[in-house]
CHARMM internal coordinates of N, CA and C (Angstrom, degrees):
IC EDIT
DIST 1 N 1 CA 1.4633
DIST 1 CA 1 C 1.5224
ANGL 1 N 1 CA 1 C 108.80
DIST 1 C 2 N 1.3203
ANGL 1 CA 1 C 2 N 116.71
DIHE 1 N 1 CA 1 C 2 N -40.05
DIST 2 N 2 CA 1.4663
ANGL 1 C 2 N 2 CA 120.02
DIHE 1 CA 1 C 2 N 2 CA -179.14
DIST 2 CA 2 C 1.5308
ANGL 2 N 2 CA 2 C 110.99
DIHE 1 C 2 N 2 CA 2 C -60.83
DIST 2 C 3 N 1.3136
ANGL 2 CA 2 C 3 N 115.69
DIHE 2 N 2 CA 2 C 3 N -40.87
DIST 3 N 3 CA 1.4844
ANGL 2 C 3 N 3 CA 118.56
DIHE 2 CA 2 C 3 N 3 CA 178.21
DIST 3 CA 3 C 1.5012
ANGL 3 N 3 CA 3 C 112.19
DIHE 2 C 3 N 3 CA 3 C -62.98
DIST 3 C 4 N 1.3312
ANGL 3 CA 3 C 4 N 116.06
DIHE 3 N 3 CA 3 C 4 N -43.08
DIST 4 N 4 CA 1.4501
ANGL 3 C 4 N 4 CA 121.17
DIHE 3 CA 3 C 4 N 4 CA 179.33
DIST 4 CA 4 C 1.5481
ANGL 4 N 4 CA 4 C 109.76
DIHE 3 C 4 N 4 CA 4 C -60.92
DIST 4 C 5 N 1.3117
ANGL 4 CA 4 C 5 N 115.70
DIHE 4 N 4 CA 4 C 5 N -47.04
DIST 5 N 5 CA 1.4545
ANGL 4 C 5 N 5 CA 119.24
DIHE 4 CA 4 C 5 N 5 CA 179.93
DIST 5 CA 5 C 1.5268
ANGL 5 N 5 CA 5 C 111.90
DIHE 4 C 5 N 5 CA 5 C -61.59
DIST 5 C 6 N 1.3204
ANGL 5 CA 5 C 6 N 116.54
DIHE 5 N 5 CA 5 C 6 N -44.39
DIST 6 N 6 CA 1.4642
ANGL 5 C 6 N 6 CA 119.43
DIHE 5 CA 5 C 6 N 6 CA 179.14
DIST 6 CA 6 C 1.5170
ANGL 6 N 6 CA 6 C 110.22
DIHE 5 C 6 N 6 CA 6 C -61.85
DIST 6 C 7 N 1.3178
ANGL 6 CA 6 C 7 N 116.41
DIHE 6 N 6 CA 6 C 7 N -46.19
DIST 7 N 7 CA 1.4677
ANGL 6 C 7 N 7 CA 120.09
DIHE 6 CA 6 C 7 N 7 CA -178.52
DIST 7 CA 7 C 1.5389
ANGL 7 N 7 CA 7 C 111.28
DIHE 6 C 7 N 7 CA 7 C -59.93
DIST 7 C 8 N 1.3145
ANGL 7 CA 7 C 8 N 116.42
DIHE 7 N 7 CA 7 C 8 N -42.38
DIST 8 N 8 CA 1.4683
ANGL 7 C 8 N 8 CA 119.52
DIHE 7 CA 7 C 8 N 8 CA -178.91
DIST 8 CA 8 C 1.5408
ANGL 8 N 8 CA 8 C 111.66
DIHE 7 C 8 N 8 CA 8 C -73.34
DIST 8 C 9 N 1.3171
ANGL 8 CA 8 C 9 N 116.58
DIHE 8 N 8 CA 8 C 9 N -48.65
DIST 9 N 9 CA 1.4549
ANGL 8 C 9 N 9 CA 119.18
DIHE 8 CA 8 C 9 N 9 CA -173.37
DIST 9 CA 9 C 1.5138
ANGL 9 N 9 CA 9 C 113.46
DIHE 8 C 9 N 9 CA 9 C -67.96
DIST 9 C 10 N 1.3029
ANGL 9 CA 9 C 10 N 117.42
DIHE 9 N 9 CA 9 C 10 N -27.68
DIST 10 N 10 CA 1.4645
ANGL 9 C 10 N 10 CA 119.68
DIHE 9 CA 9 C 10 N 10 CA -179.17
DIST 10 CA 10 C 1.5285
ANGL 10 N 10 CA 10 C 112.55
DIHE 9 C 10 N 10 CA 10 C -67.59
DIST 10 C 11 N 1.3048
ANGL 10 CA 10 C 11 N 117.55
DIHE 10 N 10 CA 10 C 11 N -14.73
DIST 11 N 11 CA 1.4691
ANGL 10 C 11 N 11 CA 121.77
DIHE 10 CA 10 C 11 N 11 CA -180.00
DIST 11 CA 11 C 1.5390
ANGL 11 N 11 CA 11 C 113.29
DIHE 10 C 11 N 11 CA 11 C -100.17
DIST 11 C 12 N 1.2936
ANGL 11 CA 11 C 12 N 117.90
DIHE 11 N 11 CA 11 C 12 N -9.67
DIST 12 N 12 CA 1.4692
ANGL 11 C 12 N 12 CA 120.26
DIHE 11 CA 11 C 12 N 12 CA -176.56
DIST 12 CA 12 C 1.5287
ANGL 12 N 12 CA 12 C 111.59
DIHE 11 C 12 N 12 CA 12 C -71.81
DIST 12 C 13 N 1.3202
ANGL 12 CA 12 C 13 N 113.61
DIHE 12 N 12 CA 12 C 13 N 144.35
DIST 13 N 13 CA 1.4687
ANGL 12 C 13 N 13 CA 119.12
DIHE 12 CA 12 C 13 N 13 CA 168.87
DIST 13 CA 13 C 1.5202
ANGL 13 N 13 CA 13 C 106.84
DIHE 12 C 13 N 13 CA 13 C -80.89
DIST 13 C 14 N 1.3229
ANGL 13 CA 13 C 14 N 116.40
DIHE 13 N 13 CA 13 C 14 N 169.19
DIST 14 N 14 CA 1.4605
ANGL 13 C 14 N 14 CA 119.89
DIHE 13 CA 13 C 14 N 14 CA 177.59
DIST 14 CA 14 C 1.5372
ANGL 14 N 14 CA 14 C 112.19
DIHE 13 C 14 N 14 CA 14 C -58.86
DIST 14 C 15 N 1.3495
ANGL 14 CA 14 C 15 N 118.79
DIHE 14 N 14 CA 14 C 15 N -45.75
DIST 15 N 15 CA 1.4612
ANGL 14 C 15 N 15 CA 118.81
DIHE 14 CA 14 C 15 N 15 CA 177.40
DIST 15 CA 15 C 1.5310
ANGL 15 N 15 CA 15 C 112.54
DIHE 14 C 15 N 15 CA 15 C -61.75
DIST 15 C 16 N 1.3290
ANGL 15 CA 15 C 16 N 117.50
DIHE 15 N 15 CA 15 C 16 N -37.40
DIST 16 N 16 CA 1.4665
ANGL 15 C 16 N 16 CA 119.60
DIHE 15 CA 15 C 16 N 16 CA 178.05
DIST 16 CA 16 C 1.5301
ANGL 16 N 16 CA 16 C 109.82
DIHE 15 C 16 N 16 CA 16 C -65.97
DIST 16 C 17 N 1.3186
ANGL 16 CA 16 C 17 N 117.35
DIHE 16 N 16 CA 16 C 17 N -42.26
DIST 17 N 17 CA 1.4592
ANGL 16 C 17 N 17 CA 120.63
DIHE 16 CA 16 C 17 N 17 CA -179.58
DIST 17 CA 17 C 1.5053
ANGL 17 N 17 CA 17 C 111.50
DIHE 16 C 17 N 17 CA 17 C -62.40
DIST 17 C 18 N 1.3308
ANGL 17 CA 17 C 18 N 118.42
DIHE 17 N 17 CA 17 C 18 N -39.69
DIST 18 N 18 CA 1.4704
ANGL 17 C 18 N 18 CA 121.49
DIHE 17 CA 17 C 18 N 18 CA 177.24
DIST 18 CA 18 C 1.5119
ANGL 18 N 18 CA 18 C 111.74
DIHE 17 C 18 N 18 CA 18 C -62.52
DIST 18 C 19 N 1.3270
ANGL 18 CA 18 C 19 N 115.81
DIHE 18 N 18 CA 18 C 19 N -45.55
DIST 19 N 19 CA 1.4784
ANGL 18 C 19 N 19 CA 120.26
DIHE 18 CA 18 C 19 N 19 CA 179.89
DIST 19 CA 19 C 1.5368
ANGL 19 N 19 CA 19 C 109.40
DIHE 18 C 19 N 19 CA 19 C -65.79
DIST 19 C 20 N 1.3121
ANGL 19 CA 19 C 20 N 116.75
DIHE 19 N 19 CA 19 C 20 N -43.33
DIST 20 N 20 CA 1.4570
ANGL 19 C 20 N 20 CA 120.46
DIHE 19 CA 19 C 20 N 20 CA -178.59
DIST 20 CA 20 C 1.5228
ANGL 20 N 20 CA 20 C 112.16
DIHE 19 C 20 N 20 CA 20 C -64.08
DIST 20 C 21 N 1.3054
ANGL 20 CA 20 C 21 N 117.70
DIHE 20 N 20 CA 20 C 21 N -38.66
DIST 21 N 21 CA 1.4599
ANGL 20 C 21 N 21 CA 120.79
DIHE 20 CA 20 C 21 N 21 CA 179.53
DIST 21 CA 21 C 1.5193
ANGL 21 N 21 CA 21 C 110.00
DIHE 20 C 21 N 21 CA 21 C -60.33
DIST 21 C 22 N 1.3033
ANGL 21 CA 21 C 22 N 117.48
DIHE 21 N 21 CA 21 C 22 N -38.85
DIST 22 N 22 CA 1.4673
ANGL 21 C 22 N 22 CA 121.37
DIHE 21 CA 21 C 22 N 22 CA 178.35
DIST 22 CA 22 C 1.5171
ANGL 22 N 22 CA 22 C 110.65
DIHE 21 C 22 N 22 CA 22 C -75.50
DIST 22 C 23 N 1.2989
ANGL 22 CA 22 C 23 N 118.28
DIHE 22 N 22 CA 22 C 23 N -39.89
DIST 23 N 23 CA 1.4520
ANGL 22 C 23 N 23 CA 122.47
DIHE 22 CA 22 C 23 N 23 CA -178.62
DIST 23 CA 23 C 1.5308
ANGL 23 N 23 CA 23 C 113.64
DIHE 22 C 23 N 23 CA 23 C -67.43
DIST 23 C 24 N 1.3369
ANGL 23 CA 23 C 24 N 115.61
DIHE 23 N 23 CA 23 C 24 N -36.12
DIST 24 N 24 CA 1.4452
ANGL 23 C 24 N 24 CA 119.56
DIHE 23 CA 23 C 24 N 24 CA -177.75
DIST 24 CA 24 C 1.5359
ANGL 24 N 24 CA 24 C 113.36
DIHE 23 C 24 N 24 CA 24 C -89.14
DIST 24 C 25 N 1.3145
ANGL 24 CA 24 C 25 N 116.04
DIHE 24 N 24 CA 24 C 25 N 4.13
DIST 25 N 25 CA 1.4654
ANGL 24 C 25 N 25 CA 121.26
DIHE 24 CA 24 C 25 N 25 CA 177.12
DIST 25 CA 25 C 1.5449
ANGL 25 N 25 CA 25 C 108.54
DIHE 24 C 25 N 25 CA 25 C -59.44
DIST 25 C 26 N 1.3073
ANGL 25 CA 25 C 26 N 118.54
DIHE 25 N 25 CA 25 C 26 N 143.83
DIST 26 N 26 CA 1.4962
ANGL 25 C 26 N 26 CA 121.35
DIHE 25 CA 25 C 26 N 26 CA -178.12
DIST 26 CA 26 C 1.5406
ANGL 26 N 26 CA 26 C 113.93
DIHE 25 C 26 N 26 CA 26 C -56.66
DIST 26 C 27 N 1.3185
ANGL 26 CA 26 C 27 N 119.17
DIHE 26 N 26 CA 26 C 27 N -18.10
DIST 27 N 27 CA 1.4549
ANGL 26 C 27 N 27 CA 120.65
DIHE 26 CA 26 C 27 N 27 CA 179.43
DIST 27 CA 27 C 1.5403
ANGL 27 N 27 CA 27 C 113.35
DIHE 26 C 27 N 27 CA 27 C -74.09
DIST 27 C 28 N 1.3303
ANGL 27 CA 27 C 28 N 116.96
DIHE 27 N 27 CA 27 C 28 N -3.47
DIST 28 N 28 CA 1.4855
ANGL 27 C 28 N 28 CA 122.19
DIHE 27 CA 27 C 28 N 28 CA -177.97
DIST 28 CA 28 C 1.5268
ANGL 28 N 28 CA 28 C 111.34
DIHE 27 C 28 N 28 CA 28 C 51.02
DIST 28 C 29 N 1.2828
ANGL 28 CA 28 C 29 N 115.91
DIHE 28 N 28 CA 28 C 29 N 57.90
DIST 29 N 29 CA 1.4546
ANGL 28 C 29 N 29 CA 121.17
DIHE 28 CA 28 C 29 N 29 CA -179.95
DIST 29 CA 29 C 1.5266
ANGL 29 N 29 CA 29 C 112.56
DIHE 28 C 29 N 29 CA 29 C -65.82
DIST 29 C 30 N 1.3161
ANGL 29 CA 29 C 30 N 114.93
DIHE 29 N 29 CA 29 C 30 N 151.24
DIST 30 N 30 CA 1.4632
ANGL 29 C 30 N 30 CA 121.46
DIHE 29 CA 29 C 30 N 30 CA 178.65
DIST 30 CA 30 C 1.5112
ANGL 30 N 30 CA 30 C 109.64
DIHE 29 C 30 N 30 CA 30 C -94.34
DIST 30 C 31 N 1.3225
ANGL 30 CA 30 C 31 N 114.31
DIHE 30 N 30 CA 30 C 31 N 170.62
DIST 31 N 31 CA 1.4782
ANGL 30 C 31 N 31 CA 119.29
DIHE 30 CA 30 C 31 N 31 CA 175.98
DIST 31 CA 31 C 1.5051
ANGL 31 N 31 CA 31 C 111.33
DIHE 30 C 31 N 31 CA 31 C -59.88
DIST 31 C 32 N 1.3386
ANGL 31 CA 31 C 32 N 115.94
DIHE 31 N 31 CA 31 C 32 N -38.53
DIST 32 N 32 CA 1.4665
ANGL 31 C 32 N 32 CA 120.53
DIHE 31 CA 31 C 32 N 32 CA 179.01
DIST 32 CA 32 C 1.5241
ANGL 32 N 32 CA 32 C 112.03
DIHE 31 C 32 N 32 CA 32 C -67.01
DIST 32 C 33 N 1.3246
ANGL 32 CA 32 C 33 N 117.74
DIHE 32 N 32 CA 32 C 33 N -28.84
DIST 33 N 33 CA 1.4695
ANGL 32 C 33 N 33 CA 120.68
DIHE 32 CA 32 C 33 N 33 CA 176.97
DIST 33 CA 33 C 1.5366
ANGL 33 N 33 CA 33 C 110.46
DIHE 32 C 33 N 33 CA 33 C -75.20
DIST 33 C 34 N 1.3070
ANGL 33 CA 33 C 34 N 116.21
DIHE 33 N 33 CA 33 C 34 N -37.39
DIST 34 N 34 CA 1.4737
ANGL 33 C 34 N 34 CA 121.13
DIHE 33 CA 33 C 34 N 34 CA -175.33
DIST 34 CA 34 C 1.5130
ANGL 34 N 34 CA 34 C 112.66
DIHE 33 C 34 N 34 CA 34 C -77.61
DIST 34 C 35 N 1.2949
ANGL 34 CA 34 C 35 N 117.90
DIHE 34 N 34 CA 34 C 35 N -37.54
DIST 35 N 35 CA 1.4663
ANGL 34 C 35 N 35 CA 122.74
DIHE 34 CA 34 C 35 N 35 CA -174.31
DIST 35 CA 35 C 1.5445
ANGL 35 N 35 CA 35 C 113.56
DIHE 34 C 35 N 35 CA 35 C -50.40
DIST 35 C 36 N 1.3423
ANGL 35 CA 35 C 36 N 119.17
DIHE 35 N 35 CA 35 C 36 N -52.34
DIST 36 N 36 CA 1.4749
ANGL 35 C 36 N 36 CA 118.64
DIHE 35 CA 35 C 36 N 36 CA -178.09
DIST 36 CA 36 C 1.5348
ANGL 36 N 36 CA 36 C 112.68
DIHE 35 C 36 N 36 CA 36 C -62.40
DIST 36 C 37 N 1.2947
ANGL 36 CA 36 C 37 N 115.91
DIHE 36 N 36 CA 36 C 37 N -35.05
DIST 37 N 37 CA 1.4763
ANGL 36 C 37 N 37 CA 119.90
DIHE 36 CA 36 C 37 N 37 CA 179.22
DIST 37 CA 37 C 1.5128
ANGL 37 N 37 CA 37 C 110.52
DIHE 36 C 37 N 37 CA 37 C -61.55
DIST 37 C 38 N 1.3260
ANGL 37 CA 37 C 38 N 116.94
DIHE 37 N 37 CA 37 C 38 N -40.39
DIST 38 N 38 CA 1.4596
ANGL 37 C 38 N 38 CA 121.24
DIHE 37 CA 37 C 38 N 38 CA -178.79
DIST 38 CA 38 C 1.5118
ANGL 38 N 38 CA 38 C 112.49
DIHE 37 C 38 N 38 CA 38 C -88.94
DIST 38 C 39 N 1.3387
ANGL 38 CA 38 C 39 N 117.22
DIHE 38 N 38 CA 38 C 39 N -10.55
DIST 39 N 39 CA 1.4618
ANGL 38 C 39 N 39 CA 120.98
DIHE 38 CA 38 C 39 N 39 CA -179.37
DIST 39 CA 39 C 1.5070
ANGL 39 N 39 CA 39 C 113.39
DIHE 38 C 39 N 39 CA 39 C 71.76
DIST 39 C 40 N 1.3192
ANGL 39 CA 39 C 40 N 115.42
DIHE 39 N 39 CA 39 C 40 N 30.95
DIST 40 N 40 CA 1.4658
ANGL 39 C 40 N 40 CA 120.74
DIHE 39 CA 39 C 40 N 40 CA 179.22
DIST 40 CA 40 C 1.5344
ANGL 40 N 40 CA 40 C 109.10
DIHE 39 C 40 N 40 CA 40 C -132.85
DIST 40 C 41 N 1.3277
ANGL 40 CA 40 C 41 N 117.08
DIHE 40 N 40 CA 40 C 41 N 172.74
DIST 41 N 41 CA 1.4646
ANGL 40 C 41 N 41 CA 120.47
DIHE 40 CA 40 C 41 N 41 CA -179.88
DIST 41 CA 41 C 1.5181
ANGL 41 N 41 CA 41 C 110.42
DIHE 40 C 41 N 41 CA 41 C -78.10
DIST 41 C 42 N 1.3542
ANGL 41 CA 41 C 42 N 116.77
DIHE 41 N 41 CA 41 C 42 N 160.31
DIST 42 N 42 CA 1.4601
ANGL 41 C 42 N 42 CA 119.14
DIHE 41 CA 41 C 42 N 42 CA 173.90
DIST 42 CA 42 C 1.5244
ANGL 42 N 42 CA 42 C 112.76
DIHE 41 C 42 N 42 CA 42 C -58.29
DIST 42 C 43 N 1.3574
ANGL 42 CA 42 C 43 N 116.36
DIHE 42 N 42 CA 42 C 43 N -33.47
DIST 43 N 43 CA 1.4513
ANGL 42 C 43 N 43 CA 119.64
DIHE 42 CA 42 C 43 N 43 CA 177.50
DIST 43 CA 43 C 1.5150
ANGL 43 N 43 CA 43 C 112.33
DIHE 42 C 43 N 43 CA 43 C -64.65
DIST 43 C 44 N 1.3272
ANGL 43 CA 43 C 44 N 116.82
DIHE 43 N 43 CA 43 C 44 N -37.55
DIST 44 N 44 CA 1.4609
ANGL 43 C 44 N 44 CA 120.99
DIHE 43 CA 43 C 44 N 44 CA 178.04
DIST 44 CA 44 C 1.5422
ANGL 44 N 44 CA 44 C 110.57
DIHE 43 C 44 N 44 CA 44 C -69.53
DIST 44 C 45 N 1.3480
ANGL 44 CA 44 C 45 N 116.66
DIHE 44 N 44 CA 44 C 45 N -36.24
DIST 45 N 45 CA 1.4494
ANGL 44 C 45 N 45 CA 120.10
DIHE 44 CA 44 C 45 N 45 CA 174.01
DIST 45 CA 45 C 1.4992
ANGL 45 N 45 CA 45 C 110.52
DIHE 44 C 45 N 45 CA 45 C -60.88
DIST 45 C 46 N 1.3377
ANGL 45 CA 45 C 46 N 116.33
DIHE 45 N 45 CA 45 C 46 N -45.38
DIST 46 N 46 CA 1.4625
ANGL 45 C 46 N 46 CA 122.06
DIHE 45 CA 45 C 46 N 46 CA 179.82
DIST 46 CA 46 C 1.5278
ANGL 46 N 46 CA 46 C 110.65
DIHE 45 C 46 N 46 CA 46 C -59.49
DIST 46 C 47 N 1.3091
ANGL 46 CA 46 C 47 N 117.16
DIHE 46 N 46 CA 46 C 47 N -40.92
DIST 47 N 47 CA 1.4522
ANGL 46 C 47 N 47 CA 121.60
DIHE 46 CA 46 C 47 N 47 CA 179.20
DIST 47 CA 47 C 1.5261
ANGL 47 N 47 CA 47 C 110.51
DIHE 46 C 47 N 47 CA 47 C -63.00
DIST 47 C 48 N 1.3141
ANGL 47 CA 47 C 48 N 116.94
DIHE 47 N 47 CA 47 C 48 N -45.76
DIST 48 N 48 CA 1.4757
ANGL 47 C 48 N 48 CA 120.53
DIHE 47 CA 47 C 48 N 48 CA 178.49
DIST 48 CA 48 C 1.5096
ANGL 48 N 48 CA 48 C 111.65
DIHE 47 C 48 N 48 CA 48 C -63.75
DIST 48 C 49 N 1.3243
ANGL 48 CA 48 C 49 N 117.33
DIHE 48 N 48 CA 48 C 49 N -42.75
DIST 49 N 49 CA 1.4655
ANGL 48 C 49 N 49 CA 120.82
DIHE 48 CA 48 C 49 N 49 CA -179.31
DIST 49 CA 49 C 1.5157
ANGL 49 N 49 CA 49 C 111.51
DIHE 48 C 49 N 49 CA 49 C -67.96
DIST 49 C 50 N 1.3210
ANGL 49 CA 49 C 50 N 116.57
DIHE 49 N 49 CA 49 C 50 N -39.95
DIST 50 N 50 CA 1.4577
ANGL 49 C 50 N 50 CA 120.53
DIHE 49 CA 49 C 50 N 50 CA -179.62
DIST 50 CA 50 C 1.5052
ANGL 50 N 50 CA 50 C 111.33
DIHE 49 C 50 N 50 CA 50 C -60.05
DIST 50 C 51 N 1.3116
ANGL 50 CA 50 C 51 N 116.27
DIHE 50 N 50 CA 50 C 51 N -42.40
DIST 51 N 51 CA 1.4675
ANGL 50 C 51 N 51 CA 120.76
DIHE 50 CA 50 C 51 N 51 CA 179.56
DIST 51 CA 51 C 1.5179
ANGL 51 N 51 CA 51 C 112.22
DIHE 50 C 51 N 51 CA 51 C -66.50
DIST 51 C 52 N 1.3257
ANGL 51 CA 51 C 52 N 116.58
DIHE 51 N 51 CA 51 C 52 N -23.46
DIST 52 N 52 CA 1.4641
ANGL 51 C 52 N 52 CA 121.16
DIHE 51 CA 51 C 52 N 52 CA -178.49
DIST 52 CA 52 C 1.5060
ANGL 52 N 52 CA 52 C 114.15
DIHE 51 C 52 N 52 CA 52 C -95.28
DIST 52 C 53 N 1.3462
ANGL 52 CA 52 C 53 N 117.24
DIHE 52 N 52 CA 52 C 53 N -1.22
DIST 53 N 53 CA 1.4619
ANGL 52 C 53 N 53 CA 120.83
DIHE 52 CA 52 C 53 N 53 CA 179.20
DIST 53 CA 53 C 1.5186
ANGL 53 N 53 CA 53 C 111.88
DIHE 52 C 53 N 53 CA 53 C 72.42
DIST 53 C 54 N 1.3286
ANGL 53 CA 53 C 54 N 117.86
DIHE 53 N 53 CA 53 C 54 N 36.14
DIST 54 N 54 CA 1.4493
ANGL 53 C 54 N 54 CA 123.47
DIHE 53 CA 53 C 54 N 54 CA -171.80
DIST 54 CA 54 C 1.5272
ANGL 54 N 54 CA 54 C 114.42
DIHE 53 C 54 N 54 CA 54 C -62.28
DIST 54 C 55 N 1.3093
ANGL 54 CA 54 C 55 N 117.65
DIHE 54 N 54 CA 54 C 55 N -45.65
DIST 55 N 55 CA 1.4601
ANGL 54 C 55 N 55 CA 119.95
DIHE 54 CA 54 C 55 N 55 CA -175.51
DIST 55 CA 55 C 1.5145
ANGL 55 N 55 CA 55 C 110.72
DIHE 54 C 55 N 55 CA 55 C -61.44
DIST 55 C 56 N 1.3040
ANGL 55 CA 55 C 56 N 117.20
DIHE 55 N 55 CA 55 C 56 N -47.39
DIST 56 N 56 CA 1.4610
ANGL 55 C 56 N 56 CA 120.48
DIHE 55 CA 55 C 56 N 56 CA -179.06
DIST 56 CA 56 C 1.5245
ANGL 56 N 56 CA 56 C 110.68
DIHE 55 C 56 N 56 CA 56 C -66.17
DIST 56 C 57 N 1.3166
ANGL 56 CA 56 C 57 N 116.43
DIHE 56 N 56 CA 56 C 57 N -41.92
DIST 57 N 57 CA 1.4577
ANGL 56 C 57 N 57 CA 120.39
DIHE 56 CA 56 C 57 N 57 CA -179.30
DIST 57 CA 57 C 1.5087
ANGL 57 N 57 CA 57 C 111.16
DIHE 56 C 57 N 57 CA 57 C -63.54
DIST 57 C 58 N 1.3361
ANGL 57 CA 57 C 58 N 117.45
DIHE 57 N 57 CA 57 C 58 N -43.71
DIST 58 N 58 CA 1.4756
ANGL 57 C 58 N 58 CA 120.47
DIHE 57 CA 57 C 58 N 58 CA 179.75
DIST 58 CA 58 C 1.5416
ANGL 58 N 58 CA 58 C 109.45
DIHE 57 C 58 N 58 CA 58 C -61.69
DIST 58 C 59 N 1.3292
ANGL 58 CA 58 C 59 N 116.23
DIHE 58 N 58 CA 58 C 59 N -41.32
DIST 59 N 59 CA 1.4546
ANGL 58 C 59 N 59 CA 120.23
DIHE 58 CA 58 C 59 N 59 CA -179.16
DIST 59 CA 59 C 1.5308
ANGL 59 N 59 CA 59 C 110.29
DIHE 58 C 59 N 59 CA 59 C -65.95
DIST 59 C 60 N 1.3421
ANGL 59 CA 59 C 60 N 116.87
DIHE 59 N 59 CA 59 C 60 N -44.39
DIST 60 N 60 CA 1.4481
ANGL 59 C 60 N 60 CA 120.08
DIHE 59 CA 59 C 60 N 60 CA 179.33
DIST 60 CA 60 C 1.5372
ANGL 60 N 60 CA 60 C 112.30
DIHE 59 C 60 N 60 CA 60 C -63.12
DIST 60 C 61 N 1.3233
ANGL 60 CA 60 C 61 N 117.05
DIHE 60 N 60 CA 60 C 61 N -39.70
DIST 61 N 61 CA 1.4455
ANGL 60 C 61 N 61 CA 121.12
DIHE 60 CA 60 C 61 N 61 CA 177.76
DIST 61 CA 61 C 1.5271
ANGL 61 N 61 CA 61 C 111.46
DIHE 60 C 61 N 61 CA 61 C -64.86
DIST 61 C 62 N 1.3228
ANGL 61 CA 61 C 62 N 117.68
DIHE 61 N 61 CA 61 C 62 N -41.96
DIST 62 N 62 CA 1.4484
ANGL 61 C 62 N 62 CA 120.88
DIHE 61 CA 61 C 62 N 62 CA 178.58
DIST 62 CA 62 C 1.5311
ANGL 62 N 62 CA 62 C 111.44
DIHE 61 C 62 N 62 CA 62 C -63.48
DIST 62 C 63 N 1.3125
ANGL 62 CA 62 C 63 N 116.63
DIHE 62 N 62 CA 62 C 63 N -42.34
DIST 63 N 63 CA 1.4748
ANGL 62 C 63 N 63 CA 120.27
DIHE 62 CA 62 C 63 N 63 CA 177.60
DIST 63 CA 63 C 1.5290
ANGL 63 N 63 CA 63 C 110.91
DIHE 62 C 63 N 63 CA 63 C -63.65
DIST 63 C 64 N 1.3096
ANGL 63 CA 63 C 64 N 116.79
DIHE 63 N 63 CA 63 C 64 N -41.69
DIST 64 N 64 CA 1.4591
ANGL 63 C 64 N 64 CA 121.02
DIHE 63 CA 63 C 64 N 64 CA 178.57
DIST 64 CA 64 C 1.5398
ANGL 64 N 64 CA 64 C 110.57
DIHE 63 C 64 N 64 CA 64 C -62.50
DIST 64 C 65 N 1.3401
ANGL 64 CA 64 C 65 N 115.92
DIHE 64 N 64 CA 64 C 65 N -45.37
DIST 65 N 65 CA 1.4636
ANGL 64 C 65 N 65 CA 120.05
DIHE 64 CA 64 C 65 N 65 CA 179.89
DIST 65 CA 65 C 1.5193
ANGL 65 N 65 CA 65 C 110.67
DIHE 64 C 65 N 65 CA 65 C -61.78
DIST 65 C 66 N 1.3315
ANGL 65 CA 65 C 66 N 117.68
DIHE 65 N 65 CA 65 C 66 N -42.91
DIST 66 N 66 CA 1.4724
ANGL 65 C 66 N 66 CA 121.02
DIHE 65 CA 65 C 66 N 66 CA 178.96
DIST 66 CA 66 C 1.5296
ANGL 66 N 66 CA 66 C 110.89
DIHE 65 C 66 N 66 CA 66 C -62.25
DIST 66 C 67 N 1.3056
ANGL 66 CA 66 C 67 N 116.65
DIHE 66 N 66 CA 66 C 67 N -40.39
DIST 67 N 67 CA 1.4507
ANGL 66 C 67 N 67 CA 121.29
DIHE 66 CA 66 C 67 N 67 CA 177.90
DIST 67 CA 67 C 1.5374
ANGL 67 N 67 CA 67 C 111.52
DIHE 66 C 67 N 67 CA 67 C -62.40
DIST 67 C 68 N 1.3293
ANGL 67 CA 67 C 68 N 116.78
DIHE 67 N 67 CA 67 C 68 N -42.95
DIST 68 N 68 CA 1.4517
ANGL 67 C 68 N 68 CA 121.43
DIHE 67 CA 67 C 68 N 68 CA 179.31
DIST 68 CA 68 C 1.5209
ANGL 68 N 68 CA 68 C 111.24
DIHE 67 C 68 N 68 CA 68 C -65.98
DIST 68 C 69 N 1.3095
ANGL 68 CA 68 C 69 N 118.15
DIHE 68 N 68 CA 68 C 69 N -36.83
DIST 69 N 69 CA 1.4585
ANGL 68 C 69 N 69 CA 121.62
DIHE 68 CA 68 C 69 N 69 CA 177.07
DIST 69 CA 69 C 1.5349
ANGL 69 N 69 CA 69 C 109.88
DIHE 68 C 69 N 69 CA 69 C -63.89
DIST 69 C 70 N 1.3244
ANGL 69 CA 69 C 70 N 116.04
DIHE 69 N 69 CA 69 C 70 N -45.42
DIST 70 N 70 CA 1.4721
ANGL 69 C 70 N 70 CA 120.45
DIHE 69 CA 69 C 70 N 70 CA 177.91
DIST 70 CA 70 C 1.5258
ANGL 70 N 70 CA 70 C 110.68
DIHE 69 C 70 N 70 CA 70 C -60.01
DIST 70 C 71 N 1.3111
ANGL 70 CA 70 C 71 N 117.38
DIHE 70 N 70 CA 70 C 71 N -42.43
DIST 71 N 71 CA 1.4529
ANGL 70 C 71 N 71 CA 120.66
DIHE 70 CA 70 C 71 N 71 CA 179.47
DIST 71 CA 71 C 1.5129
ANGL 71 N 71 CA 71 C 111.25
DIHE 70 C 71 N 71 CA 71 C -63.63
DIST 71 C 72 N 1.3198
ANGL 71 CA 71 C 72 N 117.79
DIHE 71 N 71 CA 71 C 72 N -41.85
DIST 72 N 72 CA 1.4596
ANGL 71 C 72 N 72 CA 121.98
DIHE 71 CA 71 C 72 N 72 CA 177.99
DIST 72 CA 72 C 1.5329
ANGL 72 N 72 CA 72 C 111.66
DIHE 71 C 72 N 72 CA 72 C -64.02
DIST 72 C 73 N 1.3337
ANGL 72 CA 72 C 73 N 115.82
DIHE 72 N 72 CA 72 C 73 N -43.03
DIST 73 N 73 CA 1.4533
ANGL 72 C 73 N 73 CA 119.95
DIHE 72 CA 72 C 73 N 73 CA 179.96
DIST 73 CA 73 C 1.5312
ANGL 73 N 73 CA 73 C 110.56
DIHE 72 C 73 N 73 CA 73 C -66.30
DIST 73 C 74 N 1.3095
ANGL 73 CA 73 C 74 N 117.68
DIHE 73 N 73 CA 73 C 74 N -37.56
DIST 74 N 74 CA 1.4750
ANGL 73 C 74 N 74 CA 121.07
DIHE 73 CA 73 C 74 N 74 CA 179.04
DIST 74 CA 74 C 1.5318
ANGL 74 N 74 CA 74 C 111.65
DIHE 73 C 74 N 74 CA 74 C -68.71
DIST 74 C 75 N 1.3023
ANGL 74 CA 74 C 75 N 116.38
DIHE 74 N 74 CA 74 C 75 N -28.70
DIST 75 N 75 CA 1.4846
ANGL 74 C 75 N 75 CA 120.85
DIHE 74 CA 74 C 75 N 75 CA -177.70
DIST 75 CA 75 C 1.5420
ANGL 75 N 75 CA 75 C 111.15
DIHE 74 C 75 N 75 CA 75 C -78.77
DIST 75 C 76 N 1.3087
ANGL 75 CA 75 C 76 N 116.72
DIHE 75 N 75 CA 75 C 76 N -14.58
DIST 76 N 76 CA 1.4870
ANGL 75 C 76 N 76 CA 119.12
DIHE 75 CA 75 C 76 N 76 CA -176.99
DIST 76 CA 76 C 1.4620
ANGL 76 N 76 CA 76 C 112.71
DIHE 75 C 76 N 76 CA 76 C -87.79
END
COOR INIT
IC SEED 1 N 1 CA 1 C
IC BUILD
């Protein structure tokens, strides 16, 4: 997971990184939630996230977290 994150984040622009930080927050914020924080439209948020591979990254992180929870539960 660390390699994937490094590979993805090293390509982000500053605006993409700002949008991604909000999008990948554990609260699972929507484009409409993020837009006012950044002072841009939801469409502009979508553009920034799309360029950063947000949907795939969020999905991969969620799967990784679920796997870690299962591992912890199995170890108890």
